[in-house]
C-alpha positions, 0 to 999 in steps of 0.5 A: 508458475503462479496463477496471476489474479486478473486484478494484477493485470489491471493495475498500472504497470509502473507500480511493478517495474522491478518485479514480474507481476505474474508471480504476484499473489493478491493474498500472499503479497498483499502488503507489497501491493497495497503499499505500492498502490498507496504511494505510487498508484493512480485513482484507478489502481486505488479503486481496484484494491479497494474493491478487492480487499475491502475497507477493513482488510485495507486497514489491517494491511496498512497498519502493518506496513513499515513505511508509507509517505505522509500523504499516503498515511493521511489518506489511508487513515482518513479512509479507514477512520483509524488514528495515524498513531495506530499505523506501524509506519507512523511509530517507526518514522518518528525514530528515524532522523531526517536529513539536514536542510542546507 
């Protein structure tokens, strides 16, 4: 069994409804954790990951995420000071066709 980081237990339980949080490693699964917090987390969750990873590391992790909703992308781009077109999710989103509005 993998030793859980204390920060994992402080994050909201709804973020990891589909996985066993005791198996998560804050270093190894950083993309998964940051993506979930950015899209579904509370302010308290954001503060925990911000204190754990720091601004530069959060920017590095977030730029490599394949998908983020528009609000999460705008938030992390503003926080890190990076332009949205530097994020992987921004460049891949443009090539995905949207559903029709009926």
